[in-house]
All heavy atoms as TSV, in Angstrom:
chain	resi	resn	atom	element	x	y	z
A	1	MET	N	N	12.275	-6.701	7.715
A	1	MET	CA	C	11.848	-7.106	8.999
A	1	MET	C	C	10.303	-7.487	9.021
A	1	MET	O	O	10.043	-8.403	9.703
A	1	MET	CB	C	12.274	-6.072	10.017
A	1	MET	CG	C	12.026	-6.540	11.440
A	1	MET	SD	S	13.278	-7.738	11.696
A	1	MET	CE	C	13.022	-8.185	13.402
A	2	LYS	N	N	9.546	-6.718	8.421
A	2	LYS	CA	C	8.154	-6.910	8.369
A	2	LYS	C	C	7.793	-8.206	7.674
A	2	LYS	O	O	6.901	-9.025	8.029
A	2	LYS	CB	C	7.414	-5.746	7.751
A	2	LYS	CG	C	5.971	-5.776	7.743
A	2	LYS	CD	C	5.379	-4.551	7.174
A	2	LYS	CE	C	3.853	-4.562	7.085
A	2	LYS	NZ	N	3.274	-3.371	6.457
A	3	LEU	N	N	8.532	-8.475	6.503
A	3	LEU	CA	C	8.325	-9.704	5.743
A	3	LEU	C	C	8.690	-10.937	6.666
A	3	LEU	O	O	8.040	-11.913	6.529
A	3	LEU	CB	C	9.113	-9.622	4.387
A	3	LEU	CG	C	8.996	-10.784	3.493
A	3	LEU	CD1	C	7.475	-10.741	3.052
A	3	LEU	CD2	C	9.861	-10.677	2.363
A	4	LEU	N	N	9.766	-10.792	7.280
A	4	LEU	CA	C	10.207	-11.926	8.218
A	4	LEU	C	C	9.238	-12.277	9.193
A	4	LEU	O	O	8.988	-13.469	9.498
A	4	LEU	CB	C	11.640	-11.644	8.701
A	4	LEU	CG	C	12.194	-12.707	9.741
A	4	LEU	CD1	C	12.494	-13.948	8.871
A	4	LEU	CD2	C	13.480	-12.237	10.315
A	5	LEU	N	N	8.677	-11.238	9.811
A	5	LEU	CA	C	7.665	-11.429	10.897
A	5	LEU	C	C	6.354	-12.031	10.307
A	5	LEU	O	O	5.810	-12.952	10.857
A	5	LEU	CB	C	7.277	-10.124	11.532
A	5	LEU	CG	C	6.351	-10.171	12.670
A	5	LEU	CD1	C	6.855	-10.992	13.929
A	5	LEU	CD2	C	5.939	-8.758	13.129
A	6	LEU	N	N	5.955	-11.598	9.042
A	6	LEU	CA	C	4.871	-12.184	8.419
A	6	LEU	C	C	5.163	-13.742	8.107
A	6	LEU	O	O	4.283	-14.468	8.255
A	6	LEU	CB	C	4.566	-11.530	7.078
A	6	LEU	CG	C	3.441	-11.955	6.310
A	6	LEU	CD1	C	2.137	-11.645	7.039
A	6	LEU	CD2	C	3.350	-11.205	4.962
A	7	PHE	N	N	6.289	-14.012	7.653
A	7	PHE	CA	C	6.676	-15.396	7.385
A	7	PHE	C	C	6.756	-16.210	8.586
A	7	PHE	O	O	6.200	-17.371	8.598
A	7	PHE	CB	C	8.045	-15.499	6.661
A	7	PHE	CG	C	8.488	-16.807	6.273
A	7	PHE	CD1	C	7.887	-17.582	5.284
A	7	PHE	CD2	C	9.449	-17.462	7.109
A	7	PHE	CE1	C	8.329	-18.872	5.005
A	7	PHE	CE2	C	9.854	-18.724	6.766
A	7	PHE	CZ	C	9.350	-19.390	5.669
A	8	LEU	N	N	7.171	-15.687	9.683
A	8	LEU	CA	C	7.287	-16.453	10.945
A	8	LEU	C	C	5.774	-16.726	11.478
A	8	LEU	O	O	5.445	-17.832	11.929
A	8	LEU	CB	C	8.004	-15.778	12.086
A	8	LEU	CG	C	9.487	-15.781	11.764
A	8	LEU	CD1	C	10.288	-14.976	12.852
A	8	LEU	CD2	C	10.096	-17.242	11.689
A	9	CYS	N	N	4.919	-15.723	11.362
A	9	CYS	CA	C	3.468	-15.954	11.700
A	9	CYS	C	C	2.813	-16.979	10.815
A	9	CYS	O	O	2.024	-17.809	11.345
A	9	CYS	CB	C	2.779	-14.567	11.633
A	9	CYS	SG	S	3.195	-13.457	12.887
A	10	TRP	N	N	3.125	-16.930	9.507
A	10	TRP	CA	C	2.575	-17.928	8.667
A	10	TRP	C	C	3.068	-19.330	9.020
A	10	TRP	O	O	2.350	-20.301	8.950
A	10	TRP	CB	C	2.874	-17.588	7.152
A	10	TRP	CG	C	2.343	-18.670	6.318
A	10	TRP	CD1	C	1.074	-18.753	5.864
A	10	TRP	CD2	C	3.084	-19.781	5.676
A	10	TRP	NE1	N	0.947	-19.871	5.000
A	10	TRP	CE2	C	2.224	-20.505	4.908
A	10	TRP	CE3	C	4.392	-20.140	5.728
A	10	TRP	CZ2	C	2.586	-21.648	4.262
A	10	TRP	CZ3	C	4.836	-21.345	5.097
A	10	TRP	CH2	C	3.898	-22.046	4.337
A	11	CYS	N	N	4.348	-19.507	9.349
A	11	CYS	CA	C	4.912	-20.787	9.784
A	11	CYS	C	C	4.243	-21.274	10.974
A	11	CYS	O	O	3.938	-22.412	11.092
A	11	CYS	CB	C	6.355	-20.612	9.870
A	11	CYS	SG	S	7.288	-20.586	8.411
A	12	LEU	N	N	3.971	-20.405	12.024
A	12	LEU	CA	C	3.327	-20.723	13.194
A	12	LEU	C	C	1.825	-21.232	12.928
A	12	LEU	O	O	1.425	-22.208	13.372
A	12	LEU	CB	C	3.302	-19.596	14.123
A	12	LEU	CG	C	2.626	-19.799	15.520
A	12	LEU	CD1	C	3.446	-20.848	16.256
A	12	LEU	CD2	C	2.513	-18.547	16.267
A	13	LEU	N	N	1.115	-20.425	12.018
A	13	LEU	CA	C	-0.212	-20.889	11.541
A	13	LEU	C	C	-0.181	-22.158	10.846
A	13	LEU	O	O	-1.086	-23.075	11.115
A	13	LEU	CB	C	-0.800	-19.775	10.728
A	13	LEU	CG	C	-2.147	-20.054	10.115
A	13	LEU	CD1	C	-3.262	-19.982	11.318
A	13	LEU	CD2	C	-2.556	-18.935	9.152
A	14	LEU	N	N	0.795	-22.351	9.976
A	14	LEU	CA	C	0.846	-23.726	9.339
A	14	LEU	C	C	1.150	-24.819	10.243
A	14	LEU	O	O	0.594	-25.914	10.115
A	14	LEU	CB	C	2.038	-23.634	8.272
A	14	LEU	CG	C	2.132	-24.805	7.258
A	14	LEU	CD1	C	0.838	-24.794	6.397
A	14	LEU	CD2	C	3.268	-24.636	6.423
A	15	ALA	N	N	1.931	-24.593	11.299
A	15	ALA	CA	C	2.252	-25.675	12.305
A	15	ALA	C	C	1.072	-25.983	13.132
A	15	ALA	O	O	0.722	-27.097	13.470
A	15	ALA	CB	C	3.424	-25.315	13.173
A	16	LEU	N	N	0.256	-24.922	13.524
A	16	LEU	CA	C	-0.932	-25.150	14.470
A	16	LEU	C	C	-2.078	-25.536	13.747
A	16	LEU	O	O	-2.902	-26.421	14.236
A	16	LEU	CB	C	-1.129	-23.771	15.253
A	16	LEU	CG	C	-0.116	-23.299	16.180
A	16	LEU	CD1	C	-0.484	-22.039	16.821
A	16	LEU	CD2	C	0.212	-24.406	17.189
A	17	CYS	N	N	-2.380	-24.986	12.551
A	17	CYS	CA	C	-3.581	-25.325	11.823
A	17	CYS	C	C	-3.307	-25.386	10.350
A	17	CYS	O	O	-3.446	-24.377	9.695
A	17	CYS	CB	C	-4.678	-24.356	12.290
A	17	CYS	SG	S	-6.274	-24.728	11.383
A	18	TRP	N	N	-2.776	-26.589	9.828
A	18	TRP	CA	C	-2.238	-26.499	8.472
A	18	TRP	C	C	-3.319	-26.140	7.451
A	18	TRP	O	O	-2.924	-25.587	6.426
A	18	TRP	CB	C	-1.498	-27.735	8.192
A	18	TRP	CG	C	-2.264	-29.033	8.222
A	18	TRP	CD1	C	-2.466	-29.840	9.288
A	18	TRP	CD2	C	-3.017	-29.584	7.098
A	18	TRP	NE1	N	-3.310	-30.870	8.911
A	18	TRP	CE2	C	-3.607	-30.757	7.599
A	18	TRP	CE3	C	-3.207	-29.244	5.821
A	18	TRP	CZ2	C	-4.450	-31.518	6.864
A	18	TRP	CZ3	C	-3.963	-30.021	4.985
A	18	TRP	CH2	C	-4.588	-31.170	5.539
A	19	PRO	N	N	-4.582	-26.566	7.574
A	19	PRO	CA	C	-5.551	-26.241	6.449
A	19	PRO	C	C	-5.676	-24.733	6.355
A	19	PRO	O	O	-5.781	-24.185	5.183
A	19	PRO	CB	C	-6.815	-26.942	6.967
A	19	PRO	CG	C	-6.377	-27.961	7.778
A	19	PRO	CD	C	-5.206	-27.481	8.530
A	20	LEU	N	N	-5.713	-24.035	7.484
A	20	LEU	CA	C	-5.813	-22.548	7.536
A	20	LEU	C	C	-4.624	-21.929	6.907
A	20	LEU	O	O	-4.702	-20.923	6.155
A	20	LEU	CB	C	-6.170	-22.053	8.934
A	20	LEU	CG	C	-6.748	-20.676	9.034
A	20	LEU	CD1	C	-7.881	-20.471	8.246
A	20	LEU	CD2	C	-6.855	-20.331	10.474
A	21	GLY	N	N	-3.413	-22.485	7.187
A	21	GLY	CA	C	-2.181	-21.967	6.599
A	21	GLY	C	C	-2.183	-22.149	5.110
A	21	GLY	O	O	-1.742	-21.169	4.377
A	22	LEU	N	N	-2.582	-23.308	4.639
A	22	LEU	CA	C	-2.654	-23.504	3.189
A	22	LEU	C	C	-3.671	-22.629	2.525
A	22	LEU	O	O	-3.466	-22.141	1.365
A	22	LEU	CB	C	-2.840	-24.922	2.815
A	22	LEU	CG	C	-1.760	-25.964	3.178
A	22	LEU	CD1	C	-2.147	-27.315	2.895
A	22	LEU	CD2	C	-0.467	-25.525	2.458
A	23	LEU	N	N	-4.850	-22.385	3.216
A	23	LEU	CA	C	-5.825	-21.511	2.625
A	23	LEU	C	C	-5.301	-20.041	2.491
A	23	LEU	O	O	-5.515	-19.365	1.579
A	23	LEU	CB	C	-7.059	-21.570	3.466
A	23	LEU	CG	C	-8.216	-20.823	3.064
A	23	LEU	CD1	C	-8.844	-21.415	1.747
A	23	LEU	CD2	C	-9.305	-20.727	4.148
A	24	ALA	N	N	-4.515	-19.666	3.547
A	24	ALA	CA	C	-3.923	-18.292	3.560
A	24	ALA	C	C	-2.912	-18.142	2.303
A	24	ALA	O	O	-2.962	-17.125	1.672
A	24	ALA	CB	C	-3.199	-18.023	4.816
A	25	VAL	N	N	-2.145	-19.209	2.026
A	25	VAL	CA	C	-1.288	-19.106	0.866
A	25	VAL	C	C	-1.932	-19.088	-0.429
A	25	VAL	O	O	-1.596	-18.447	-1.306
A	25	VAL	CB	C	-0.296	-20.366	0.982
A	25	VAL	CG1	C	0.406	-20.508	-0.347
A	25	VAL	CG2	C	0.613	-20.271	2.071
A	26	VAL	N	N	-3.102	-19.793	-0.511
A	26	VAL	CA	C	-3.854	-19.859	-1.750
A	26	VAL	C	C	-4.584	-18.574	-1.994
A	26	VAL	O	O	-4.666	-17.936	-3.045
A	26	VAL	CB	C	-4.843	-21.009	-1.753
A	26	VAL	CG1	C	-5.834	-20.874	-2.900
A	26	VAL	CG2	C	-4.052	-22.347	-1.786
A	27	LEU	N	N	-5.196	-17.943	-0.870
A	27	LEU	CA	C	-6.038	-16.694	-1.007
A	27	LEU	C	C	-5.207	-15.411	-0.995
A	27	LEU	O	O	-5.751	-14.458	-1.441
A	27	LEU	CB	C	-7.047	-16.681	0.179
A	27	LEU	CG	C	-8.153	-17.641	0.069
A	27	LEU	CD1	C	-9.148	-17.426	1.234
A	27	LEU	CD2	C	-8.894	-17.540	-1.245
A	28	PHE	N	N	-3.959	-15.453	-0.615
A	28	PHE	CA	C	-3.153	-14.184	-0.592
A	28	PHE	C	C	-3.045	-13.549	-1.942
A	28	PHE	O	O	-3.314	-12.331	-2.056
A	28	PHE	CB	C	-1.822	-14.482	-0.017
A	28	PHE	CG	C	-0.884	-13.315	0.050
A	28	PHE	CD1	C	-1.090	-12.240	0.996
A	28	PHE	CD2	C	0.159	-13.058	-0.873
A	28	PHE	CE1	C	-0.294	-11.115	1.001
A	28	PHE	CE2	C	0.880	-11.969	-0.870
A	28	PHE	CZ	C	0.692	-10.973	0.051
A	29	PRO	N	N	-2.653	-14.303	-3.004
A	29	PRO	CA	C	-2.591	-13.663	-4.318
A	29	PRO	C	C	-3.933	-13.196	-4.840
A	29	PRO	O	O	-4.058	-12.063	-5.457
A	29	PRO	CB	C	-2.068	-14.740	-5.254
A	29	PRO	CG	C	-1.557	-15.757	-4.433
A	29	PRO	CD	C	-2.195	-15.604	-3.092
A	30	VAL	N	N	-5.006	-13.888	-4.510
A	30	VAL	CA	C	-6.374	-13.484	-4.952
A	30	VAL	C	C	-6.795	-12.113	-4.230
A	30	VAL	O	O	-7.258	-11.163	-4.925
A	30	VAL	CB	C	-7.413	-14.538	-4.595
A	30	VAL	CG1	C	-8.746	-14.036	-4.976
A	30	VAL	CG2	C	-7.134	-15.787	-5.432
A	31	VAL	N	N	-6.536	-12.039	-3.053
A	31	VAL	CA	C	-6.787	-10.769	-2.260
A	31	VAL	C	C	-5.871	-9.662	-2.700
A	31	VAL	O	O	-6.362	-8.587	-2.930
A	31	VAL	CB	C	-6.577	-11.021	-0.720
A	31	VAL	CG1	C	-6.722	-9.728	0.129
A	31	VAL	CG2	C	-7.679	-12.047	-0.175
A	32	TRP	N	N	-4.630	-9.973	-3.055
A	32	TRP	CA	C	-3.758	-8.864	-3.575
A	32	TRP	C	C	-4.233	-8.383	-4.863
A	32	TRP	O	O	-4.207	-7.191	-5.062
A	32	TRP	CB	C	-2.374	-9.439	-3.645
A	32	TRP	CG	C	-1.315	-8.483	-4.001
A	32	TRP	CD1	C	-0.647	-7.648	-3.139
A	32	TRP	CD2	C	-0.794	-8.145	-5.357
A	32	TRP	NE1	N	0.268	-6.836	-3.808
A	32	TRP	CE2	C	0.056	-7.123	-5.196
A	32	TRP	CE3	C	-1.054	-8.640	-6.539
A	32	TRP	CZ2	C	0.814	-6.569	-6.254
A	32	TRP	CZ3	C	-0.417	-8.072	-7.658
A	32	TRP	CH2	C	0.476	-7.050	-7.510
A	33	LEU	N	N	-4.683	-9.274	-5.699
A	33	LEU	CA	C	-5.199	-8.821	-7.021
A	33	LEU	C	C	-6.511	-8.064	-6.909
A	33	LEU	O	O	-6.814	-7.097	-7.657
A	33	LEU	CB	C	-5.377	-10.037	-7.879
A	33	LEU	CG	C	-4.223	-10.591	-8.586
A	33	LEU	CD1	C	-4.520	-11.858	-9.359
A	33	LEU	CD2	C	-3.485	-9.620	-9.564
A	34	ALA	N	N	-7.339	-8.448	-5.974
A	34	ALA	CA	C	-8.567	-7.767	-5.676
A	34	ALA	C	C	-8.350	-6.298	-5.119
A	34	ALA	O	O	-9.206	-5.445	-5.442
A	34	ALA	CB	C	-9.487	-8.507	-4.729
A	35	LEU	N	N	-7.262	-6.189	-4.367
A	35	LEU	CA	C	-7.079	-4.795	-3.864
A	35	LEU	C	C	-6.165	-3.874	-4.737
A	35	LEU	O	O	-5.995	-2.702	-4.405
A	35	LEU	CB	C	-6.305	-4.950	-2.395
A	35	LEU	CG	C	-7.194	-5.618	-1.369
A	35	LEU	CD1	C	-6.346	-5.729	-0.089
A	35	LEU	CD2	C	-8.499	-4.769	-1.106
A	36	LEU	N	N	-5.676	-4.448	-5.823
A	36	LEU	CA	C	-4.820	-3.677	-6.737
A	36	LEU	C	C	-5.571	-2.479	-7.315
A	36	LEU	O	O	-4.898	-1.436	-7.326
A	36	LEU	CB	C	-4.364	-4.681	-7.873
A	36	LEU	CG	C	-3.108	-4.110	-8.615
A	36	LEU	CD1	C	-1.921	-3.804	-7.675
A	36	LEU	CD2	C	-2.759	-5.144	-9.653
A	37	PRO	N	N	-6.812	-2.436	-7.760
A	37	PRO	CA	C	-7.424	-1.255	-8.212
A	37	PRO	C	C	-7.516	-0.161	-7.164
A	37	PRO	O	O	-7.383	1.063	-7.518
A	37	PRO	CB	C	-8.853	-1.781	-8.557
A	37	PRO	CG	C	-8.696	-3.111	-8.828
A	37	PRO	CD	C	-7.603	-3.630	-7.955
A	38	PHE	N	N	-7.633	-0.537	-5.916
A	38	PHE	CA	C	-7.726	0.522	-4.848
A	38	PHE	C	C	-6.336	1.213	-4.645
A	38	PHE	O	O	-6.268	2.381	-4.373
A	38	PHE	CB	C	-8.179	-0.082	-3.558
A	38	PHE	CG	C	-9.528	-0.639	-3.596
A	38	PHE	CD1	C	-9.865	-1.977	-3.599
A	38	PHE	CD2	C	-10.662	0.278	-3.553
A	38	PHE	CE1	C	-11.148	-2.442	-3.681
A	38	PHE	CE2	C	-11.945	-0.177	-3.757
A	38	PHE	CZ	C	-12.216	-1.555	-3.699
A	39	ARG	N	N	-5.240	0.475	-4.845
A	39	ARG	CA	C	-3.893	0.999	-4.766
A	39	ARG	C	C	-3.752	1.966	-5.925
A	39	ARG	O	O	-3.171	3.045	-5.775
A	39	ARG	CB	C	-2.857	-0.060	-4.850
A	39	ARG	CG	C	-2.777	-0.893	-3.589
A	39	ARG	CD	C	-1.604	-1.851	-3.638
A	39	ARG	NE	N	-1.560	-2.716	-2.441
A	39	ARG	CZ	C	-0.637	-3.579	-2.284
A	39	ARG	NH1	N	0.375	-3.671	-3.037
A	39	ARG	NH2	N	-0.710	-4.273	-1.095
A	40	VAL	N	N	-4.197	1.548	-7.050
A	40	VAL	CA	C	-4.031	2.507	-8.280
A	40	VAL	C	C	-4.845	3.797	-8.100
A	40	VAL	O	O	-4.373	4.883	-8.404
A	40	VAL	CB	C	-4.527	1.769	-9.562
A	40	VAL	CG1	C	-4.606	2.727	-10.712
A	40	VAL	CG2	C	-3.565	0.618	-9.858
A	41	VAL	N	N	-5.981	3.648	-7.497
A	41	VAL	CA	C	-6.838	4.858	-7.212
A	41	VAL	C	C	-6.168	5.690	-6.116
A	41	VAL	O	O	-6.175	6.955	-6.224
A	41	VAL	CB	C	-8.272	4.390	-6.693
A	41	VAL	CG1	C	-9.012	5.695	-6.087
A	41	VAL	CG2	C	-9.019	3.853	-7.902
A	42	GLY	N	N	-5.586	5.053	-5.154
A	42	GLY	CA	C	-4.817	5.839	-4.121
A	42	GLY	C	C	-3.597	6.623	-4.650
A	42	GLY	O	O	-3.367	7.681	-4.254
A	43	ILE	N	N	-2.908	5.947	-5.629
A	43	ILE	CA	C	-1.778	6.593	-6.239
A	43	ILE	C	C	-2.202	7.795	-7.062
A	43	ILE	O	O	-1.646	8.907	-7.130
A	43	ILE	CB	C	-0.905	5.595	-7.050
A	43	ILE	CG1	C	-0.253	4.636	-6.146
A	43	ILE	CG2	C	-0.001	6.335	-7.928
A	43	ILE	CD1	C	0.404	3.460	-6.878
A	44	THR	N	N	-3.381	7.577	-7.759
A	44	THR	CA	C	-3.858	8.676	-8.679
A	44	THR	C	C	-4.353	9.820	-7.823
A	44	THR	O	O	-4.057	10.932	-8.094
A	44	THR	CB	C	-5.059	8.068	-9.475
A	44	THR	OG1	O	-4.554	6.969	-10.223
A	44	THR	CG2	C	-5.531	9.110	-10.486
A	45	VAL	N	N	-5.053	9.569	-6.781
A	45	VAL	CA	C	-5.557	10.754	-5.848
A	45	VAL	C	C	-4.379	11.350	-5.216
A	45	VAL	O	O	-4.370	12.607	-5.140
A	45	VAL	CB	C	-6.555	10.116	-4.821
A	45	VAL	CG1	C	-6.795	11.083	-3.724
A	45	VAL	CG2	C	-7.766	9.570	-5.423
A	46	SER	N	N	-3.326	10.694	-4.828
A	46	SER	CA	C	-2.163	11.313	-4.287
A	46	SER	C	C	-1.499	12.253	-5.270
A	46	SER	O	O	-1.069	13.306	-4.952
A	46	SER	CB	C	-1.135	10.249	-3.771
A	46	SER	OG	O	-0.102	10.773	-3.343
A	47	ALA	N	N	-1.479	11.767	-6.535
A	47	ALA	CA	C	-0.774	12.591	-7.563
A	47	ALA	C	C	-1.657	13.794	-7.931
A	47	ALA	O	O	-1.110	14.873	-8.115
A	47	ALA	CB	C	-0.557	11.752	-8.886
A	48	ILE	N	N	-2.899	13.665	-7.824
A	48	ILE	CA	C	-3.795	14.808	-8.152
A	48	ILE	C	C	-3.642	15.847	-6.985
A	48	ILE	O	O	-3.653	17.104	-7.268
A	48	ILE	CB	C	-5.289	14.365	-8.283
A	48	ILE	CG1	C	-5.427	13.633	-9.670
A	48	ILE	CG2	C	-6.277	15.531	-8.301
A	48	ILE	CD1	C	-6.731	12.973	-9.910
A	49	LEU	N	N	-3.637	15.411	-5.762
A	49	LEU	CA	C	-3.524	16.339	-4.703
A	49	LEU	C	C	-2.145	17.013	-4.680
A	49	LEU	O	O	-2.047	18.143	-4.301
A	49	LEU	CB	C	-3.767	15.579	-3.238
A	49	LEU	CG	C	-5.159	15.152	-3.075
A	49	LEU	CD1	C	-5.204	14.334	-1.716
A	49	LEU	CD2	C	-6.092	16.349	-3.016
A	50	ALA	N	N	-1.094	16.341	-5.111
A	50	ALA	CA	C	0.225	16.931	-5.207
A	50	ALA	C	C	0.232	17.957	-6.213
A	50	ALA	O	O	0.797	19.096	-6.065
A	50	ALA	CB	C	1.318	15.850	-5.425
A	51	LEU	N	N	-0.535	17.755	-7.414
A	51	LEU	CA	C	-0.575	18.683	-8.484
A	51	LEU	C	C	-1.391	19.951	-7.989
A	51	LEU	O	O	-0.926	21.143	-8.273
A	51	LEU	CB	C	-1.255	18.078	-9.685
A	51	LEU	CG	C	-1.405	19.008	-10.901
A	51	LEU	CD1	C	-0.098	19.467	-11.471
A	51	LEU	CD2	C	-2.326	18.411	-11.957
A	52	LEU	N	N	-2.407	19.673	-7.258
A	52	LEU	CA	C	-3.219	20.815	-6.819
A	52	LEU	C	C	-2.428	21.625	-5.766
A	52	LEU	O	O	-2.511	22.883	-5.786
A	52	LEU	CB	C	-4.516	20.254	-6.086
A	52	LEU	CG	C	-5.518	21.228	-5.627
A	52	LEU	CD1	C	-6.008	22.108	-6.845
A	52	LEU	CD2	C	-6.654	20.527	-4.943
A	53	LYS	N	N	-1.676	20.992	-4.891
A	53	LYS	CA	C	-0.814	21.745	-4.007
A	53	LYS	C	C	0.182	22.589	-4.680
A	53	LYS	O	O	0.438	23.757	-4.364
A	53	LYS	CB	C	-0.070	20.726	-3.066
A	53	LYS	CG	C	0.737	21.433	-2.059
A	53	LYS	CD	C	1.511	20.378	-1.100
A	53	LYS	CE	C	2.516	21.080	-0.292
A	53	LYS	NZ	N	3.304	20.055	0.505
A	54	ALA	N	N	0.830	21.942	-5.716
A	54	ALA	CA	C	1.851	22.686	-6.477
A	54	ALA	C	C	1.248	23.958	-7.215
A	54	ALA	O	O	1.825	25.014	-7.250
A	54	ALA	CB	C	2.572	21.815	-7.519
A	55	LEU	N	N	-0.006	23.799	-7.692
A	55	LEU	CA	C	-0.668	24.909	-8.359
A	55	LEU	C	C	-1.111	25.957	-7.358
A	55	LEU	O	O	-1.005	27.195	-7.672
A	55	LEU	CB	C	-1.857	24.413	-9.178
A	55	LEU	CG	C	-1.655	23.644	-10.374
A	55	LEU	CD1	C	-2.923	23.142	-10.965
A	55	LEU	CD2	C	-0.873	24.488	-11.343
A	56	LEU	N	N	-1.503	25.550	-6.157
A	56	LEU	CA	C	-1.902	26.606	-5.189
A	56	LEU	C	C	-0.704	27.364	-4.596
A	56	LEU	O	O	-0.806	28.509	-4.293
A	56	LEU	CB	C	-2.617	25.983	-4.017
A	56	LEU	CG	C	-4.086	25.391	-4.373
A	56	LEU	CD1	C	-4.651	24.706	-3.218
A	56	LEU	CD2	C	-4.854	26.580	-4.730
A	57	PHE	N	N	0.509	26.706	-4.462
A	57	PHE	CA	C	1.660	27.340	-3.966
A	57	PHE	C	C	2.435	28.076	-5.020
A	57	PHE	O	O	3.501	28.676	-4.746
A	57	PHE	CB	C	2.519	26.426	-3.157
A	57	PHE	CG	C	1.928	26.057	-1.843
A	57	PHE	CD1	C	1.669	24.792	-1.522
A	57	PHE	CD2	C	1.619	27.060	-0.942
A	57	PHE	CE1	C	1.124	24.496	-0.287
A	57	PHE	CE2	C	1.040	26.773	0.320
A	57	PHE	CZ	C	0.806	25.483	0.655
A	58	LEU	N	N	2.114	27.856	-6.280
A	58	LEU	CA	C	2.879	28.535	-7.393
A	58	LEU	C	C	2.949	30.074	-7.272
A	58	LEU	O	O	4.149	30.542	-7.371
A	58	LEU	CB	C	2.282	28.110	-8.698
A	58	LEU	CG	C	2.984	28.707	-9.940
A	58	LEU	CD1	C	4.447	28.120	-9.909
A	58	LEU	CD2	C	2.274	28.339	-11.225
A	59	PRO	N	N	1.975	30.738	-6.940
A	59	PRO	CA	C	2.140	32.354	-6.805
A	59	PRO	C	C	3.145	32.605	-5.765
A	59	PRO	O	O	3.977	33.543	-5.840
A	59	PRO	CB	C	0.772	32.810	-6.509
A	59	PRO	CG	C	-0.187	31.763	-7.007
A	59	PRO	CD	C	0.542	30.440	-6.848
A	60	ALA	N	N	3.119	31.897	-4.584
A	60	ALA	CA	C	4.039	32.215	-3.533
A	60	ALA	C	C	5.493	31.895	-3.887
A	60	ALA	O	O	6.358	32.697	-3.554
A	60	ALA	CB	C	3.672	31.372	-2.268
A	61	ARG	N	N	5.734	30.803	-4.578
A	61	ARG	CA	C	6.949	30.504	-5.038
A	61	ARG	C	C	7.575	31.442	-6.017
A	61	ARG	O	O	8.791	31.734	-6.106
A	61	ARG	CB	C	6.992	29.015	-5.614
A	61	ARG	CG	C	6.673	28.122	-4.516
A	61	ARG	CD	C	7.085	26.716	-4.748
A	61	ARG	NE	N	8.615	26.679	-5.039
A	61	ARG	CZ	C	9.324	25.584	-5.171
A	61	ARG	NH1	N	8.564	24.440	-5.096
A	61	ARG	NH2	N	10.497	25.597	-5.446
A	62	LEU	N	N	6.673	31.983	-6.915
A	62	LEU	CA	C	7.082	32.961	-7.922
A	62	LEU	C	C	7.464	34.241	-7.267
A	62	LEU	O	O	8.318	35.014	-7.749
A	62	LEU	CB	C	5.962	33.198	-8.918
A	62	LEU	CG	C	5.691	32.110	-9.885
A	62	LEU	CD1	C	4.533	32.412	-10.770
A	62	LEU	CD2	C	6.894	31.858	-10.736
A	63	LEU	N	N	6.890	34.565	-6.113
A	63	LEU	CA	C	7.243	35.804	-5.332
A	63	LEU	C	C	8.488	35.615	-4.432
A	63	LEU	O	O	8.822	36.589	-3.729
A	63	LEU	CB	C	6.032	36.234	-4.470
A	63	LEU	CG	C	4.776	36.764	-5.317
A	63	LEU	CD1	C	3.696	37.067	-4.451
A	63	LEU	CD2	C	5.201	37.959	-6.132
A	64	GLY	N	N	9.040	34.445	-4.379
A	64	GLY	CA	C	10.245	34.241	-3.742
A	64	GLY	C	C	10.202	33.480	-2.433
A	64	GLY	O	O	11.128	33.405	-1.694
A	65	TYR	N	N	8.960	32.969	-1.979
A	65	TYR	CA	C	8.982	32.244	-0.801
A	65	TYR	C	C	9.459	30.834	-0.866
A	65	TYR	O	O	9.120	30.129	-1.797
A	65	TYR	CB	C	7.357	32.205	-0.245
A	65	TYR	CG	C	7.254	31.432	0.991
A	65	TYR	CD1	C	7.654	31.928	2.249
A	65	TYR	CD2	C	6.700	30.122	0.912
A	65	TYR	CE1	C	7.413	31.231	3.389
A	65	TYR	CE2	C	6.463	29.447	2.181
A	65	TYR	CZ	C	6.942	29.969	3.331
A	65	TYR	OH	O	6.739	29.242	4.483
A	66	ARG	N	N	10.382	30.467	-0.035
A	66	ARG	CA	C	10.948	29.119	-0.041
A	66	ARG	C	C	10.706	28.424	1.293
A	66	ARG	O	O	11.512	28.416	2.118
A	66	ARG	CB	C	12.539	29.223	-0.232
A	66	ARG	CG	C	12.904	29.854	-1.547
A	66	ARG	CD	C	12.679	28.962	-2.723
A	66	ARG	NE	N	13.093	29.655	-3.951
A	66	ARG	CZ	C	12.748	29.279	-5.125
A	66	ARG	NH1	N	11.975	28.307	-5.273
A	66	ARG	NH2	N	13.103	29.950	-6.179
A	67	GLY	N	N	9.473	27.892	1.514
A	67	GLY	CA	C	9.119	27.275	2.685
A	67	GLY	C	C	9.505	25.936	2.917
A	67	GLY	O	O	10.128	25.064	2.921
């Protein structure tokens, strides 16, 4: 649904101001590639925090707590 709404907004932009719509199509992959390292860092930080949480709750789980 989100993709359909994005596509409809792009079609509206293309109809109202076609140079800006074409610029959006050209720049979208460039922006996506530029933001890719930040996504990788976010996934890495999330994994490290999940590991830290697992290590902190390990003693409680060994003692039988099932929260």
